[in-house]
RONUDREN-518096 format. One record per atom (N, C-alpha, C): residue number from 0; z, x, y. Coordinates in nm, 3 decimals. Atoms other than C-alpha are relative to their C-alpha. Layout:
NUM,Z,X,Y
...
REM end
This chain:
0,0.082,-0.072,0.097
0,9.800,-11.311,-7.011
0,-0.060,0.123,0.068
1,0.048,-0.121,-0.062
1,9.760,-10.955,-6.889
1,0.012,0.115,-0.097
2,-0.010,-0.119,0.081
2,9.713,-10.612,-7.036
2,-0.056,-0.017,-0.140
3,0.063,0.019,0.131
3,9.479,-10.715,-7.320
3,-0.060,0.129,-0.050
4,0.079,-0.108,0.055
4,9.313,-10.474,-7.554
4,-0.142,-0.009,0.059
5,0.129,-0.003,-0.067
5,8.978,-10.365,-7.411
5,-0.102,-0.090,-0.069
6,0.098,0.081,0.071
6,8.770,-10.531,-7.684
6,0.027,-0.149,0.019
7,-0.033,0.140,-0.026
7,8.958,-10.857,-7.624
7,-0.050,-0.041,0.138
8,0.049,0.029,-0.135
8,8.875,-10.839,-7.254
8,-0.151,-0.022,-0.003
9,0.146,0.009,0.007
9,8.507,-10.781,-7.331
9,-0.043,-0.131,-0.068
10,0.039,0.120,0.075
10,8.492,-11.066,-7.583
10,0.037,-0.128,0.075
11,-0.041,0.119,-0.073
11,8.676,-11.310,-7.356
11,-0.080,-0.021,0.128
12,0.073,0.013,-0.126
12,8.458,-11.240,-7.055
12,-0.114,-0.098,-0.015
13,0.113,0.093,-0.008
13,8.224,-11.524,-6.971
13,-0.018,-0.037,0.146
14,0.024,0.041,-0.137
14,8.072,-11.661,-6.655
14,0.065,-0.136,0.024
15,-0.077,0.121,-0.030
15,8.316,-11.919,-6.518
15,-0.062,-0.069,0.121
16,0.073,0.074,-0.105
16,8.148,-12.187,-6.307
16,0.083,-0.106,0.071
17,-0.087,0.096,-0.066
17,8.446,-12.401,-6.208
17,0.143,0.055,-0.001
18,-0.132,-0.060,-0.018
18,8.791,-12.302,-6.078
18,0.103,-0.102,0.044
19,-0.111,0.082,-0.048
19,9.131,-12.450,-6.005
19,0.021,0.032,0.148
20,-0.011,-0.029,-0.144
20,9.126,-12.480,-5.623
20,0.143,0.009,0.050
21,-0.140,-0.001,-0.042
21,9.505,-12.515,-5.610
21,0.075,0.124,-0.046
22,-0.063,-0.123,0.047
22,9.573,-12.175,-5.768
22,-0.068,0.120,0.065
23,0.062,-0.115,-0.067
23,9.499,-11.890,-5.526
23,0.018,0.128,-0.082
24,-0.012,-0.132,0.063
24,9.448,-11.533,-5.641
24,0.101,0.082,0.081
25,-0.103,-0.078,-0.067
25,9.752,-11.320,-5.560
25,-0.062,0.122,0.066
26,0.056,-0.117,-0.069
26,9.680,-11.045,-5.304
26,0.005,0.127,-0.084
27,-0.010,-0.122,0.081
27,9.802,-10.775,-5.543
27,-0.105,-0.001,-0.111
28,0.102,0.010,0.104
28,9.569,-10.903,-5.814
28,-0.138,0.028,0.058
29,0.127,-0.022,-0.065
29,9.277,-10.908,-5.573
29,-0.018,0.148,0.034
30,0.008,-0.143,-0.030
30,9.357,-10.554,-5.462
30,-0.030,0.080,-0.128
31,0.026,-0.068,0.126
31,9.364,-10.444,-5.827
31,-0.146,-0.013,-0.042
32,0.140,0.023,0.034
32,9.024,-10.600,-5.887
32,-0.090,0.092,0.083
33,0.081,-0.085,-0.088
33,8.880,-10.413,-5.589
33,0.022,0.147,-0.029
34,-0.029,-0.140,0.028
34,9.055,-10.088,-5.673
34,-0.068,0.044,-0.130
35,0.067,-0.032,0.125
35,8.919,-10.101,-6.027
35,-0.150,0.017,0.021
36,0.143,-0.011,-0.027
36,8.569,-10.156,-5.892
36,-0.038,0.137,0.052
37,0.031,-0.132,-0.055
37,8.588,-9.825,-5.710
37,0.002,0.109,-0.106
38,0.004,-0.096,0.110
38,8.625,-9.654,-6.049
38,-0.134,-0.001,-0.071
39,0.132,0.006,0.063
39,8.267,-9.743,-6.138
39,-0.072,0.134,0.019
40,0.078,-0.124,-0.017
40,8.030,-9.450,-6.196
40,-0.100,-0.015,0.113
41,0.104,0.001,-0.102
41,7.794,-9.354,-5.918
41,-0.069,0.135,0.002
42,0.079,-0.124,0.001
42,7.516,-9.098,-5.902
42,0.045,0.093,0.111
43,-0.044,-0.097,-0.099
43,7.635,-8.786,-5.728
43,0.131,-0.035,0.066
44,-0.123,0.053,-0.059
44,7.964,-8.965,-5.665
44,-0.028,-0.051,0.142
45,0.042,0.051,-0.131
45,7.776,-9.126,-5.377
45,0.084,-0.118,0.044
46,-0.084,0.117,-0.029
46,7.985,-9.445,-5.400
46,-0.060,-0.087,0.110
47,0.071,0.077,-0.104
47,7.726,-9.632,-5.199
47,0.012,-0.148,-0.019
48,-0.025,0.143,0.014
48,7.886,-9.971,-5.224
48,0.100,-0.045,0.106
49,-0.098,0.065,-0.087
49,8.079,-10.207,-4.998
49,0.022,-0.140,-0.054
50,-0.035,0.132,0.052
50,8.256,-10.531,-5.081
50,0.060,-0.083,0.113
51,-0.051,0.090,-0.103
51,8.301,-10.812,-4.829
51,0.077,-0.111,-0.072
52,-0.088,0.092,0.071
52,8.597,-11.018,-4.950
52,0.022,-0.126,0.083
53,-0.015,0.128,-0.068
53,8.600,-11.386,-4.856
53,0.106,-0.080,-0.075
54,-0.111,0.063,0.072
54,8.941,-11.522,-4.955
54,0.067,-0.112,0.081
55,-0.055,0.108,-0.081
55,9.017,-11.763,-4.670
55,-0.101,-0.115,0.004
56,0.091,0.115,0.002
56,8.875,-12.117,-4.657
56,-0.113,0.010,0.101
57,0.104,-0.009,-0.102
57,8.689,-12.058,-4.332
57,-0.105,0.105,-0.033
58,0.094,-0.104,0.037
58,8.533,-11.739,-4.464
58,-0.095,-0.049,-0.109
59,0.085,0.050,0.109
59,8.409,-11.904,-4.781
59,-0.095,-0.108,0.050
60,0.086,0.105,-0.053
60,8.279,-12.203,-4.590
60,-0.115,0.059,0.080
61,0.106,-0.067,-0.076
61,8.086,-11.969,-4.361
61,-0.108,0.053,-0.094
62,0.098,-0.048,0.098
62,7.921,-11.819,-4.669
62,-0.086,-0.115,-0.049
63,0.077,0.113,0.052
63,7.821,-12.157,-4.809
63,-0.088,-0.061,0.109
64,0.080,0.057,-0.110
64,7.701,-12.271,-4.466
64,-0.134,0.072,0.015
65,0.124,-0.076,-0.022
65,7.442,-11.991,-4.452
65,-0.080,0.024,-0.127
66,0.074,-0.023,0.125
66,7.337,-11.992,-4.818
66,-0.040,-0.130,-0.071
67,0.037,0.126,0.061
67,7.290,-12.361,-4.892
67,-0.061,-0.093,0.103
68,0.063,0.100,-0.086
68,7.089,-12.648,-4.751
68,0.103,-0.109,0.033
69,-0.103,0.098,-0.035
69,7.332,-12.869,-4.556
69,-0.042,-0.145,-0.027
70,0.048,0.137,0.021
70,7.112,-13.175,-4.614
70,-0.015,-0.035,-0.148
71,0.020,0.024,0.143
71,7.094,-13.134,-4.991
71,0.134,-0.028,-0.068
72,-0.120,0.030,0.078
72,7.346,-13.283,-5.231
72,0.020,0.113,-0.101
73,-0.019,-0.111,0.093
73,7.504,-12.995,-5.425
73,-0.004,-0.046,-0.145
74,0.002,0.034,0.141
74,7.432,-12.997,-5.798
74,0.135,0.038,-0.061
75,-0.129,-0.024,0.065
75,7.713,-12.965,-6.052
75,0.036,0.148,-0.002
76,-0.026,-0.145,0.001
76,7.673,-12.586,-6.071
76,0.057,0.045,0.134
77,-0.046,-0.041,-0.132
77,7.711,-12.539,-5.697
77,0.133,-0.064,0.035
78,-0.127,0.067,-0.029
78,7.988,-12.797,-5.668
78,0.115,0.071,-0.070
79,-0.105,-0.073,0.071
79,8.186,-12.611,-5.933
79,0.027,0.135,0.061
80,-0.015,-0.134,-0.055
80,8.123,-12.272,-5.781
80,0.074,-0.001,0.133
81,-0.065,0.008,-0.131
81,8.244,-12.387,-5.441
81,0.152,-0.017,-0.011
82,-0.145,0.008,0.019
82,8.592,-12.431,-5.593
82,0.063,0.139,-0.014
83,-0.054,-0.135,0.017
83,8.628,-12.052,-5.633
83,0.081,0.040,0.123
84,-0.083,-0.038,-0.115
84,8.915,-11.925,-5.413
84,-0.035,0.135,0.060
85,0.039,-0.132,-0.051
85,8.761,-11.578,-5.372
85,-0.148,0.023,-0.030
86,0.137,-0.047,0.016
86,8.404,-11.461,-5.317
86,-0.005,0.144,0.048
87,0.013,-0.141,-0.037
87,8.323,-11.090,-5.310
87,-0.148,0.034,0.007
88,0.141,-0.034,-0.019
88,7.985,-11.001,-5.163
88,-0.016,0.149,-0.027
89,0.018,-0.139,0.043
89,7.870,-10.679,-5.334
89,-0.127,0.057,0.064
90,0.110,-0.058,-0.076
90,7.652,-10.457,-5.118
90,-0.028,0.143,-0.046
91,0.037,-0.138,0.030
91,7.461,-10.139,-5.199
91,-0.052,0.067,0.127
92,0.039,-0.080,-0.117
92,7.386,-9.859,-4.953
92,-0.095,0.110,-0.046
93,0.101,-0.096,0.044
93,7.062,-9.681,-5.037
93,0.011,0.132,0.074
94,-0.003,-0.122,-0.080
94,7.097,-9.433,-4.753
94,0.111,0.095,-0.043
95,-0.109,-0.086,0.046
95,7.428,-9.307,-4.892
95,-0.048,0.089,-0.114
96,0.053,-0.078,0.112
96,7.241,-9.193,-5.204
96,-0.105,0.100,0.047
97,0.104,-0.090,-0.049
97,6.945,-9.048,-5.019
97,0.062,0.118,0.076
98,-0.068,-0.108,-0.073
98,7.177,-8.849,-4.791
98,0.072,0.093,-0.097
99,-0.078,-0.082,0.093
99,7.393,-8.733,-5.080
99,-0.088,0.099,-0.075
100,0.086,-0.087,0.079
100,7.101,-8.592,-5.276
100,-0.085,0.094,0.085
101,0.061,-0.098,-0.089
101,6.970,-8.411,-4.970
101,0.099,0.110,0.037
102,-0.101,-0.102,-0.026
102,7.293,-8.208,-4.960
102,-0.028,0.125,-0.086
103,0.035,-0.127,0.067
103,7.281,-7.840,-5.069
103,0.026,0.005,-0.149
104,-0.032,-0.010,0.143
104,7.446,-7.886,-5.409
104,-0.095,-0.079,-0.089
105,0.095,0.078,0.079
105,7.178,-8.132,-5.518
105,-0.141,0.059,0.004
106,0.124,-0.077,-0.001
106,6.884,-7.923,-5.409
106,-0.124,-0.070,0.050
107,0.117,0.067,-0.055
107,6.652,-8.189,-5.275
107,-0.007,0.027,0.150
108,0.015,-0.036,-0.142
108,6.511,-8.108,-4.932
108,-0.043,-0.118,0.086
109,0.040,0.117,-0.078
109,6.414,-8.459,-4.828
109,0.078,-0.120,-0.052
110,-0.068,0.123,0.039
110,6.535,-8.818,-4.857
110,-0.102,-0.102,-0.050
111,0.105,0.086,0.050
111,6.232,-8.958,-5.035
111,0.051,-0.084,-0.116
112,-0.050,0.087,0.105
112,6.334,-9.261,-5.240
112,-0.089,0.000,-0.123
113,0.090,-0.006,0.114
113,6.032,-9.203,-5.464
113,0.049,0.097,-0.107
114,-0.058,-0.092,0.098
114,6.233,-8.928,-5.634
114,0.083,-0.074,-0.104
115,-0.094,0.072,0.086
115,6.456,-9.193,-5.788
115,-0.075,-0.083,-0.103
116,0.072,0.078,0.102
116,6.342,-9.339,-6.123
116,0.031,-0.148,0.007
117,-0.040,0.138,-0.022
117,6.534,-9.661,-6.053
117,0.094,0.000,0.119
118,-0.092,0.003,-0.115
118,6.743,-9.778,-5.753
118,0.146,0.009,-0.045
119,-0.135,-0.020,0.050
119,7.073,-9.627,-5.862
119,0.105,-0.066,0.089
120,-0.096,0.063,-0.090
120,7.246,-9.773,-5.554
120,0.027,-0.143,-0.044
121,-0.019,0.136,0.050
121,7.188,-10.122,-5.694
121,0.065,0.001,-0.138
122,-0.057,-0.009,0.135
122,7.267,-10.019,-6.053
122,0.149,0.027,0.008
123,-0.142,-0.037,-0.009
123,7.598,-9.859,-5.955
123,0.084,-0.113,0.057
124,-0.071,0.115,-0.056
124,7.699,-10.158,-5.743
124,0.016,-0.110,-0.104
125,-0.010,0.097,0.109
125,7.623,-10.382,-6.039
125,0.108,0.039,-0.099
126,-0.106,-0.043,0.091
126,7.851,-10.170,-6.258
126,0.138,-0.023,0.062
127,-0.128,0.029,-0.067
127,8.128,-10.204,-5.998
127,0.032,-0.148,-0.011
128,-0.021,0.144,0.013
128,8.079,-10.581,-6.010
128,0.047,-0.036,-0.141
129,-0.044,0.027,0.137
129,8.115,-10.577,-6.388
129,0.147,0.038,-0.019
130,-0.141,-0.037,0.009
130,8.445,-10.391,-6.357
130,0.089,-0.107,0.066
131,-0.076,0.110,-0.061
131,8.562,-10.667,-6.123
131,0.017,-0.116,-0.099
132,-0.005,0.111,0.096
132,8.475,-10.930,-6.385
132,0.096,0.030,-0.114
133,-0.087,-0.036,0.111
133,8.653,-10.742,-6.662
133,0.146,0.005,0.044
134,-0.137,-0.004,-0.049
134,8.962,-10.683,-6.449
134,0.054,-0.141,0.021
135,-0.043,0.139,-0.018
135,8.975,-11.052,-6.362
135,0.044,-0.059,-0.133
136,-0.037,0.051,0.132
136,8.980,-11.139,-6.732
136,0.132,0.061,-0.046
137,-0.123,-0.069,0.042
137,9.250,-10.880,-6.800
137,0.122,-0.054,0.073
138,-0.108,0.057,-0.079
138,9.459,-11.047,-6.528
138,0.016,-0.150,-0.020
139,-0.012,0.142,0.030
139,9.417,-11.394,-6.677
139,-0.085,-0.090,0.088
140,0.088,0.076,-0.088
140,9.148,-11.503,-6.431
140,-0.139,-0.010,-0.060
141,0.140,0.009,0.037
141,8.785,-11.596,-6.459
141,-0.086,0.052,0.113
142,0.090,-0.049,-0.104
142,8.484,-11.469,-6.272
142,-0.145,-0.035,-0.031
143,0.143,0.027,0.011
143,8.115,-11.519,-6.214
143,-0.075,0.092,0.093
144,0.090,-0.077,-0.086
144,7.840,-11.294,-6.083
144,-0.123,-0.085,0.025
145,0.119,0.080,-0.032
145,7.565,-11.478,-5.900
145,-0.075,0.062,0.116
146,0.085,-0.057,-0.103
146,7.280,-11.392,-5.671
146,-0.011,-0.089,0.123
147,0.026,0.073,-0.124
147,7.200,-11.494,-5.315
147,-0.152,-0.010,0.015
148,0.145,0.013,-0.017
148,6.847,-11.637,-5.268
148,-0.050,0.090,0.113
149,0.048,-0.097,-0.099
149,6.637,-11.380,-5.077
149,-0.016,-0.057,0.140
150,0.023,0.057,-0.133
150,6.562,-11.621,-4.794
150,0.129,-0.013,0.082
151,-0.127,0.011,-0.072
151,6.934,-11.628,-4.706
151,0.065,0.136,0.028
152,-0.064,-0.130,-0.015
152,7.002,-11.253,-4.710
152,0.028,0.035,0.147
153,-0.018,-0.035,-0.142
153,6.948,-11.200,-4.339
153,0.111,-0.083,0.064
154,-0.104,0.086,-0.055
154,7.173,-11.496,-4.257
154,0.139,0.047,-0.042
155,-0.129,-0.051,0.046
155,7.453,-11.352,-4.470
155,0.037,0.128,0.075
156,-0.026,-0.124,-0.075
156,7.420,-11.012,-4.304
156,0.050,-0.032,0.140
157,-0.037,0.036,-0.137
157,7.441,-11.172,-3.963
157,0.137,-0.068,0.004
158,-0.123,0.079,-0.002
158,7.726,-11.409,-4.050
158,0.125,0.087,-0.015
159,-0.117,-0.081,0.029
159,7.954,-11.130,-4.169
159,-0.011,0.142,0.057
160,0.015,-0.127,-0.071
160,7.842,-10.845,-3.939
160,-0.028,0.116,-0.094
161,0.035,-0.103,0.097
161,7.697,-10.651,-4.232
161,-0.118,0.080,0.052
162,0.113,-0.080,-0.047
162,7.474,-10.357,-4.135
162,-0.127,-0.031,-0.076
163,0.126,0.037,0.063
163,7.109,-10.421,-4.206
163,-0.051,0.104,-0.098
164,0.035,-0.098,0.102
164,7.089,-10.105,-4.413
164,0.059,-0.031,-0.136
165,-0.061,0.038,0.128
165,7.293,-10.275,-4.684
165,-0.086,-0.105,-0.070
166,0.071,0.099,0.082
166,7.143,-10.478,-4.970
166,0.101,-0.083,-0.075
167,-0.088,0.090,0.076
167,7.313,-10.782,-5.119
167,-0.044,0.003,-0.146
168,0.031,-0.007,0.143
168,7.320,-10.711,-5.492
168,0.041,-0.130,-0.069
169,-0.048,0.125,0.056
169,7.518,-11.025,-5.572
169,0.138,-0.030,0.050
170,-0.133,0.045,-0.041
170,7.846,-11.207,-5.532
170,0.084,-0.023,-0.126
171,-0.095,0.026,0.109
171,8.149,-11.209,-5.762
171,0.096,-0.109,0.047
172,-0.099,0.105,-0.023
172,8.348,-11.533,-5.765
172,0.118,0.025,-0.093
173,-0.121,-0.026,0.078
173,8.709,-11.500,-5.884
173,0.099,-0.114,0.020
174,-0.104,0.102,-0.010
174,8.979,-11.755,-5.961
174,0.049,-0.036,-0.138
175,-0.049,0.050,0.128
175,9.169,-11.938,-6.232
175,-0.098,-0.105,-0.053
176,0.101,0.087,0.057
176,8.926,-12.110,-6.463
176,0.051,-0.143,-0.015
177,-0.029,0.141,0.024
177,8.922,-12.490,-6.469
177,-0.087,-0.046,-0.118
178,0.079,0.054,0.111
178,8.787,-12.710,-6.747
178,-0.146,-0.007,0.040
179,0.141,-0.006,-0.032
179,8.414,-12.663,-6.762
179,-0.080,-0.009,-0.130
180,0.085,0.007,0.119
180,8.127,-12.722,-7.002
180,-0.052,0.140,-0.033
181,0.061,-0.125,0.040
181,7.992,-12.434,-7.203
181,-0.144,0.006,0.050
182,0.137,-0.016,-0.047
182,7.670,-12.295,-7.069
182,-0.098,-0.035,-0.111
183,0.099,0.033,0.103
183,7.375,-12.450,-7.255
183,-0.082,0.121,-0.042
184,0.076,-0.121,0.034
184,7.215,-12.105,-7.247
184,0.057,0.070,-0.122
185,-0.062,-0.066,0.115
185,7.463,-11.994,-7.514
185,-0.064,-0.044,-0.132
186,0.068,0.044,0.121
186,7.259,-12.195,-7.764
186,-0.106,0.101,-0.045
187,0.097,-0.103,0.034
187,7.014,-11.907,-7.751
187,0.057,0.101,-0.098
188,-0.063,-0.096,0.090
188,7.267,-11.699,-7.941
188,-0.006,0.142,0.057
189,-0.003,-0.139,-0.046
189,7.359,-11.338,-7.879
189,-0.082,0.086,-0.096
190,0.079,-0.090,0.082
190,7.114,-11.078,-8.003
190,0.090,0.101,-0.070
191,-0.080,-0.094,0.078
191,7.258,-10.861,-8.277
191,-0.034,0.144,0.038
192,0.024,-0.143,-0.028
192,7.296,-10.485,-8.238
192,-0.125,0.047,-0.072
193,0.116,-0.043,0.077
193,7.034,-10.440,-8.509
193,-0.132,-0.045,0.062
194,0.121,0.047,-0.067
194,6.789,-10.632,-8.290
194,-0.029,0.077,0.128
195,0.020,-0.062,-0.131
195,6.844,-10.444,-7.965
195,0.014,0.152,-0.003
196,-0.018,-0.145,0.010
196,6.940,-10.093,-8.082
196,-0.100,0.054,-0.102
197,0.106,-0.057,0.082
197,6.666,-9.874,-8.228
197,0.040,0.141,-0.044
198,-0.050,-0.123,0.059
198,6.746,-9.584,-8.457
198,-0.107,0.109,0.002
199,0.092,-0.113,-0.006
199,6.554,-9.276,-8.346
199,-0.134,-0.030,0.062
200,0.128,0.040,-0.059
200,6.238,-9.462,-8.250
200,-0.003,-0.151,0.010
201,0.006,0.144,-0.023
201,6.153,-9.807,-8.121
201,-0.054,-0.069,-0.125
202,0.043,0.080,0.113
202,6.123,-10.067,-8.394
202,0.075,0.029,-0.129
203,-0.083,-0.031,0.116
203,6.363,-9.900,-8.639
203,0.141,-0.050,0.029
204,-0.131,0.056,-0.033
204,6.681,-10.114,-8.641
204,0.113,0.098,-0.025
205,-0.120,-0.083,0.018
205,7.006,-9.929,-8.590
205,0.087,-0.066,-0.106
206,-0.078,0.061,0.108
206,7.216,-9.982,-8.905
206,0.138,-0.041,0.047
207,-0.133,0.050,-0.035
207,7.531,-10.193,-8.859
207,0.073,-0.042,-0.125
208,-0.082,0.034,0.116
208,7.819,-10.277,-9.088
208,0.073,-0.132,0.013
209,-0.071,0.126,-0.017
209,7.963,-10.596,-8.939
209,-0.067,-0.084,0.106
210,0.054,0.094,-0.099
210,7.865,-10.905,-8.743
210,0.106,-0.032,0.104
211,-0.093,0.034,-0.108
211,8.020,-11.006,-8.411
211,0.056,-0.140,-0.022
212,-0.064,0.130,0.015
212,8.259,-11.302,-8.395
212,-0.061,-0.104,0.091
213,0.055,0.109,-0.079
213,8.204,-11.635,-8.220
213,0.014,0.025,0.150
214,-0.006,-0.009,-0.146
214,8.141,-11.671,-7.848
214,0.130,-0.062,0.051
215,-0.117,0.065,-0.059
215,8.441,-11.750,-7.623
215,-0.033,-0.140,0.045
216,0.023,0.137,-0.042
216,8.484,-12.114,-7.531
216,-0.035,-0.007,0.147
REM end
C-alpha cells in the first residue's frame, strides 16, 4: 500500500504503539523517510535539525537502557513501543538559527534568542518529524512520536555522542503496525473545524460545509 492520495495519508495517520518485530523496515524506505523529513520548512532555511537513527537491536537497546528504569516492570505502552524496529531521535540546533539570522542578508547584528517569538528550531524539527510519520503511512508503515523524559536527556546525549548544544525534541518510532487497541483518548472526539477555526476574529466560527469522516482504526 504505497503512493496514496495525500488526504488518505493524513486520515490514516495515527499513533501506532505496537509493531511487528519480525518485519524490519527496508533501508530504502528508511532513507525515503529521512529524505522527506529534510523537505520540512525551516526559518531562513537554517535546517537546524539532526536525526539519530537507531535501527539495530543494540542501538535500540542502548536507548531503552538510558531512558527507562531497569528495575521497573514495563507497562503495556512501553512494552509495545519496544517492539518498534526503528527509532529516530529528532534533535534541534538552536545555534544554527541564531547564527543564520546574524548573517548579512537577515540584518540582525547579534545572536540574541529573545528576538525569536517562539523557538523555531523546535517547531521546524517537529514539522520534520510529522513528515516522517506521513511518509511512513504512505509506505504502508506505522509511526509514533513520543517524548523523552527530561531527566534522561543528558544520558541520551552521552550514550549517542550527541553534542550538548542539541535539544531532544522527540523520537519517531517506525515499523509495521501490529494488532493494538485503539487509544482511549480518541473517545474525546476530534474538534471540528468550526470549533477551532475563527472567522476574522476569535469566537466567530469559520463556516464549513461538511463533517469529517470516522477516525482510523
